[in-house]
C-alpha positions as CSV (number, residue, x, y, z in Angstrom):
1,M,-14.5,4.7,14.3
2,A,-12.5,6.7,11.9
3,V,-9.7,9.1,12.6
4,A,-10.3,12.4,12.1
5,V,-7.6,14.1,9.8
6,S,-4.8,16.5,10.6
7,G,-5.4,20.5,8.9
8,N,-1.9,19.9,8.1
9,L,-3.3,17.4,5.3
10,R,-6.2,20.7,4.6
11,Q,-2.9,22.5,4.3
12,D,-1.0,20.3,2.1
13,L,-3.5,19.7,0.3
14,H,-4.9,23.0,0.2
15,G,-0.7,24.0,-0.8
16,R,-0.9,21.6,-3.3
17,G,-4.1,23.9,-5.2
18,Q,-6.4,21.1,-3.7
19,R,-9.5,20.5,-2.0
20,L,-10.2,17.6,1.0
21,T,-12.9,16.3,-0.3
22,P,-15.4,14.4,1.0
23,Q,-14.9,11.6,-1.1
24,R,-10.7,11.8,-0.4
25,Q,-11.9,12.2,3.6
26,R,-13.6,8.5,2.8
27,V,-10.6,6.6,1.3
28,L,-8.1,7.7,3.4
29,D,-10.8,6.9,6.0
30,L,-11.1,3.9,4.8
31,F,-7.8,2.9,5.3
32,E,-7.3,4.7,8.6
33,R,-10.1,1.8,9.9
34,T,-8.5,-0.5,8.5
35,G,-4.8,-0.3,10.2
36,A,-1.6,-0.5,8.9
37,G,-0.8,-3.6,7.3
38,H,-3.9,-4.1,5.1
39,H,-3.4,-4.2,1.5
40,L,-6.3,-3.2,-0.3
41,S,-6.5,-2.5,-4.3
42,A,-8.2,0.5,-6.1
43,E,-11.4,-2.2,-6.9
44,D,-11.3,-2.9,-2.8
45,V,-11.3,1.2,-2.0
46,H,-14.2,0.8,-3.6
47,Q,-16.6,-1.8,-3.0
48,Q,-16.1,-1.0,0.5
49,L,-16.4,2.4,0.6
50,L,-19.9,1.0,-2.0
51,R,-21.2,-0.4,0.9
52,G,-20.8,1.8,2.9
53,D,-23.7,3.8,0.9
54,S,-20.2,5.8,-0.4
55,R,-21.6,6.9,-3.8
56,V,-18.1,7.6,-5.5
57,S,-16.9,6.7,-8.8
58,L,-13.7,3.5,-9.7
59,A,-12.2,6.8,-11.4
60,T,-12.4,8.9,-8.2
61,V,-11.0,6.3,-6.5
62,Y,-8.4,5.6,-8.9
63,R,-7.6,9.0,-8.5
64,T,-7.5,9.7,-5.3
65,L,-4.9,7.1,-4.7
66,R,-3.0,8.6,-6.4
67,L,-2.5,11.9,-4.7
68,L,-2.8,10.5,-1.6
69,T,0.3,8.2,-2.5
70,T,2.2,10.8,-3.9
71,M,1.8,13.0,-0.6
72,D,3.1,9.7,1.5
73,L,-0.4,9.1,3.4
74,L,-0.5,5.3,1.7
75,R,2.2,3.3,0.5
76,E,1.6,2.0,-3.2
77,L,2.1,-1.8,-3.9
78,E,3.4,-3.2,-7.5
79,L,1.9,-6.6,-8.3
80,P,3.6,-8.8,-10.2
81,E,0.7,-8.7,-13.2
82,G,1.0,-4.7,-13.1
83,G,-1.8,-5.1,-11.0
84,K,-1.0,-2.6,-7.6
85,R,-2.1,-2.7,-4.0
86,F,-2.1,0.2,-0.9
87,E,-1.1,-0.1,2.3
88,L,-1.1,3.0,4.7
89,A,2.0,5.3,5.2
90,T,3.7,4.2,8.8
91,E,6.8,5.6,10.2
92,N,8.5,2.5,10.1
93,D,7.1,1.5,6.2
94,D,11.3,1.0,5.3
95,D,11.2,-2.1,9.0
96,H,9.0,-5.1,6.9
97,H,8.8,-6.6,3.7
98,H,6.1,-8.2,1.6
99,L,5.4,-11.3,0.0
100,I,2.6,-11.7,-3.1
101,C,1.6,-14.5,-4.2
102,V,2.0,-14.1,-8.3
103,A,-1.5,-16.2,-8.8
104,C,-3.5,-14.5,-6.7
105,G,-1.6,-11.3,-5.2
106,R,-2.2,-13.2,-1.4
107,T,0.3,-10.4,0.2
108,E,2.2,-11.2,3.6
109,E,4.4,-8.9,5.8
110,F,7.6,-9.8,7.4
111,E,10.4,-8.4,9.0
112,S,14.4,-8.9,8.3
113,P,17.5,-6.6,10.3
114,E,18.8,-8.9,7.7
115,V,17.2,-7.0,4.5
116,L,17.5,-4.1,5.5
117,Q,21.6,-4.2,6.7
118,A,22.0,-6.2,2.9
119,G,20.3,-3.3,1.1
120,A,22.6,-0.4,3.6
121,S,26.0,-3.2,2.9
122,A,24.7,-3.4,-0.7
123,A,24.0,0.9,-1.3
124,E,27.3,1.6,0.5
125,Q,29.7,-0.8,-1.9
126,F,27.9,1.2,-4.8
127,G,28.4,4.2,-3.8
128,F,23.9,4.8,-4.0
129,K,22.0,7.0,-1.3
130,L,19.6,4.4,0.2
131,L,16.1,5.7,-0.1
132,S,14.2,2.4,0.6
133,P,15.3,-1.0,1.7
134,R,12.2,-2.7,1.2
135,L,11.9,-6.3,-0.2
136,T,8.8,-7.9,-1.9
137,V,8.9,-11.7,-2.4
138,R,7.0,-13.1,-5.7
139,G,6.4,-16.8,-5.5
140,L,3.1,-18.9,-4.8
141,C,1.0,-19.0,-2.2
142,P,-0.3,-22.6,-0.2
143,S,-3.5,-22.7,-2.0
144,C,-2.1,-21.4,-5.9
145,A,1.0,-24.0,-4.9
146,V,-0.8,-26.7,-4.9
147,L,-3.6,-26.0,-7.5
148,Q,-0.4,-25.4,-10.6
149,G,0.8,-29.3,-9.0
150,G,3.3,-28.5,-7.2
151,E,3.5,-28.4,-3.0
152,A,3.9,-25.5,-0.6
153,N,6.7,-25.2,1.4
């Protein structure tokens, strides 16, 4: 069951000269249904909407993802080969990090208080204002490591 978007989103969009179109609503509903921790590409979103009989173009999906990201409703995750995945924004976004396979794009989340502390310490040491202590680790998943002739640890 989709979660209804609050009136605040309508007001935010209206304040930016935008409307809450049915397509935008469907994209956000999809992320709300899949929940936090799921990472979808624009193509994934497009395919899932088409399977649900939603008529929406891939170009509209890209524009909608960009808009929802700028409104901090979605978070963008850059993949090694220039691709992007998106996830539902949550209040504790900085509490998790990502492990990404550089071959297939598989994405796993993990938590590490040590990473959070290291980010805060480094920012303080160099006089930076810390905006986000999130870490993205790139590697090979077990399946891809085997395919490339190595062993996964």
